[in-house]
C-alpha positions as CSV (number, residue, x, y, z in Angstrom):
1,M,78.1,103.1,60.5
2,S,75.1,104.3,62.4
3,N,72.3,102.0,63.7
4,A,70.3,102.3,60.5
5,P,71.8,100.7,57.5
6,E,72.9,102.7,54.5
7,T,70.5,102.1,51.6
8,D,71.1,105.1,49.4
9,L,72.6,103.5,46.2
10,N,74.4,106.7,45.3
11,Q,76.1,107.0,48.7
12,I,77.1,103.3,48.5
13,A,78.5,103.7,45.1
14,L,80.5,106.7,46.2
15,A,81.8,104.9,49.3
16,S,82.9,102.0,47.1
17,I,85.1,104.4,45.2
18,D,86.4,106.2,48.2
19,K,87.1,103.0,50.1
20,E,88.6,101.0,47.3
21,E,92.1,100.8,48.8
22,E,90.7,100.2,52.3
23,N,88.5,97.4,51.1
24,E,91.3,95.7,49.2
25,E,93.5,95.7,52.4
26,F,90.5,94.5,54.4
27,R,89.8,91.7,51.9
28,I,93.5,90.6,52.1
29,F,93.3,90.7,55.9
30,L,90.1,88.6,56.0
31,Q,92.0,85.8,54.1
32,T,94.0,85.4,57.3
33,I,90.9,84.9,59.5
34,D,89.9,81.3,60.4
35,P,87.3,80.4,57.7
36,A,84.8,79.0,60.3
37,A,85.1,82.2,62.4
38,L,84.7,84.4,59.3
39,D,81.6,82.4,58.2
40,E,80.1,82.8,61.6
41,A,80.6,86.5,61.7
42,V,79.4,87.1,58.2
43,H,76.3,84.9,58.6
44,R,75.4,86.6,61.9
45,L,75.9,90.2,60.5
46,N,74.2,89.4,57.3
47,E,71.2,88.1,59.1
48,S,71.0,91.3,61.1
49,V,71.5,93.6,58.1
50,S,69.1,91.6,55.9
51,A,66.3,91.9,58.4
52,Q,66.6,95.7,58.1
53,I,66.8,96.0,54.3
54,D,63.9,95.4,51.9
55,C,65.4,94.2,48.7
56,T,62.1,94.9,46.9
57,K,62.8,98.6,47.4
58,C,66.2,98.4,45.7
59,G,66.4,96.0,42.7
60,N,69.9,97.1,41.9
61,C,71.1,93.5,41.5
62,C,68.3,92.9,38.9
63,R,69.6,95.9,37.0
64,S,73.3,95.0,37.0
65,L,74.0,91.3,37.4
66,M,74.0,88.3,35.0
67,I,71.1,86.2,36.4
68,N,71.5,82.5,36.3
69,V,68.5,80.4,35.4
70,E,68.5,76.7,36.3
71,K,67.1,74.3,33.7
72,N,64.3,73.3,36.0
73,E,63.3,77.0,36.3
74,V,62.9,77.6,32.6
75,A,59.3,76.3,32.2
76,R,58.0,78.3,35.1
77,A,59.7,81.5,33.9
78,A,58.4,81.0,30.4
79,A,54.9,80.6,31.7
80,R,55.2,83.8,33.8
81,S,56.5,85.5,30.6
82,G,53.5,84.3,28.6
83,L,55.9,82.5,26.2
84,N,56.4,78.9,25.4
85,E,59.6,77.3,26.6
86,P,61.4,77.3,23.2
87,D,60.6,81.0,22.6
88,F,61.6,81.9,26.1
89,I,64.9,80.2,25.7
90,Q,65.5,81.7,22.2
91,H,64.5,85.3,23.1
92,R,65.3,85.7,26.8
93,L,68.2,83.4,27.6
94,E,71.8,82.7,26.6
95,Q,73.3,79.3,27.1
96,S,77.0,78.7,28.0
97,L,78.9,75.8,26.5
98,G,78.4,74.0,29.8
99,G,74.6,74.3,29.4
100,Q,74.1,77.0,32.0
101,Y,71.4,79.6,31.2
102,I,71.5,83.3,32.0
103,I,69.1,86.1,31.3
104,N,70.3,87.8,28.1
105,R,69.9,91.4,29.2
106,Q,70.3,93.8,32.0
107,P,68.1,94.8,33.6
108,C,66.2,91.5,34.0
109,Y,63.0,91.2,32.0
110,F,61.1,90.6,35.2
111,L,62.2,93.9,36.9
112,D,59.5,96.6,36.9
113,G,60.7,99.7,38.6
114,N,62.5,98.3,41.7
115,H,60.2,95.2,41.9
116,C,60.5,91.7,40.6
117,T,57.3,90.8,38.9
118,I,57.9,87.1,39.7
119,Y,59.3,87.6,43.2
120,E,57.4,84.6,44.6
121,D,58.9,82.4,41.8
122,R,62.2,84.2,41.4
123,F,65.2,82.2,40.3
124,Q,67.3,80.4,42.9
125,S,70.3,82.6,42.0
126,C,68.2,85.6,42.9
127,R,67.0,84.1,46.1
128,D,70.6,83.4,47.2
129,F,72.0,86.8,46.3
130,P,74.2,88.2,47.8
131,H,75.2,84.7,49.0
132,L,76.4,85.9,52.4
133,H,74.3,83.3,54.2
134,Q,76.2,80.4,52.5
135,P,79.4,78.7,53.9
136,G,82.8,79.3,52.4
137,V,82.9,83.1,52.7
138,S,86.7,83.1,52.6
139,R,86.6,81.5,49.2
140,R,84.3,84.1,47.8
141,L,85.8,87.3,49.2
142,F,86.6,88.7,45.7
143,S,83.0,88.4,44.5
144,I,81.7,89.7,47.8
145,F,83.8,92.8,47.6
146,M,82.8,93.1,43.9
147,H,79.2,93.7,45.1
148,Y,80.2,96.1,47.9
149,G,79.2,99.2,45.8
150,R,76.1,97.6,44.3
151,C,74.2,95.9,47.2
152,P,73.2,97.6,50.4
153,I,73.3,94.2,52.2
154,V,76.9,93.6,51.2
155,Y,77.9,97.2,51.9
156,N,76.5,97.2,55.4
157,T,77.7,93.7,56.3
158,V,81.2,94.5,55.2
159,E,81.2,97.8,57.2
160,L,80.0,96.0,60.3
161,L,82.6,93.3,59.7
162,K,85.3,96.0,59.7
163,V,84.1,97.2,63.1
164,E,84.0,93.6,64.4
165,F,87.5,92.7,63.2
166,G,89.0,96.2,63.8
């Protein structure tokens, strides 16, 4: 990878297909790395990559992911939508048997072009995506690699991780 991160979503999607076998082997290899060392490397690389990528110019996650909404976020999202809470829940959310809410369509209702119209008040699951800053990377390798072809931050972090771990 060159110094500038890859941000072209088409190139990332193509690379995801081309590198499917390589990535599976790398994912399996990463399971053998000390979890603390893996967390340190991923957190450091993610911080570097994230500083170079403006998520508001992409929005691919908003187009393609199920977005979790915490119960304490419903009122604020409803207000931002111009709906009352019961209407927002009925028309914009689905609820799991466990009570978890998700936005009921893709792309997200709040996506306009590549921009989140509620970016300052976006949901915690949106703030945390792609979760590379959180501990326990070794337990989330499957989901991280699932986002490799979707998210420039994941793609570039994984590519740098390949260089670091050889």
